[in-house]
N, C-alpha and C positions, 0 to 999 in steps of 0.2 A: 691723729696728727701729734707727734711728739714735739714739744716746744719748750724752750728754756723759760722758766718762770722767774718773776722778780722777787719772790720770797723763797726762803729755804726753811727746812725743819729747824725749830728752835727760835725763829724770829718772833719778835713781839709785833703784833699788828692791830689795827683798828678797822672795824667794819664800816664801809662807806654807804651801803644801801641795803634795803630789805628790812625785815622785821627786827633784826638785831643791830640796826644802825647805831653806831656810837660805842658799841661794846668793844672792849680790848681783851686780847688773849694771846696765847702762845701757839704757834703753828705746830701741830702734832704730827701731821702727815702731809706730804705733797704728792699729788697724782698728776704728773705731767701729761699723760696720755689724754686725759679728759679736761686738762687745765683747771683742776680743782684742788682745794686745800681743806684740811680739817683743822679747825681752830678750837682750842680749849674753851668750853663753856658757851659756844656759839652754835646756833642752828640745832638745838636739842630736839631729838626725835624720840618717840615712845616705841619701845620694842617689847613684844610679848615673848618671853623666853620660857620654853618648855624644859622641865628637868630631864636630862638625858641619862644620868647615872643614879644608882640607888643612893639616897641621902643628899643629893644635890637639890638645891632650892630653885624653884621656878618663880615666875612672877613678872611684873612689869619693870622694865629697865629703861632709864633715860640715858641716851648716848648721843654724842656729836655726829652730825651728818655733814657731808661734803658741801662746800659752797664754791662758786667760781672765784678764781684767784683775782680776777679784775675787780671784785667787790671789796678787796682788802688793800690797805696801804701800810707800808712798813713804818714803825716808830723808831726813831733814832735813839740809841742808847745814851748819847751825850746830851743833846738838846731837848730830848723828850717830846719832839713834835712829829706828827705824821709827815713823811717826806717821800718824794720819789727817789729812786736810786740811780746813780750814775756809775759807770764803770771806767776805771782808770788803769793804765798800764804803768807799773813801777819801773825803775831803772833796770832791775834785774829781769824784766820781762813778765813778771807776775801780774795777772789781772785781778783787781780788787774792787769791791763794791764801796761806794762813797756816798755820804749824805749830801744832798743838794743844798741844804741850809748852812751847815757848819763845816763842810769839807772833811768830816771825820771818817776814817776808814771803818767800815762795818765788819 
């Protein structure tokens, strides 16, 4: 099920629930098909990497894994508070995202 998500790549978000509750980070990837996002420094998973080429190092790598988009909330750039996002139609017909607290265009 493809759905439009409330966060986009590059947004700053805070995690609302789970083991990383309260952590802040930047959205690296958005996966609309599964309604998940990958956030910088959140939901770190351990991956065992095998060297594939001659001279390449193998070992244990820590990388971010996907979490549900409903577990994150956007942080407004102006008022620096976690906020829900409203959508407004400007006079020229363009649809923009707006902070519910300070009415700033995101």
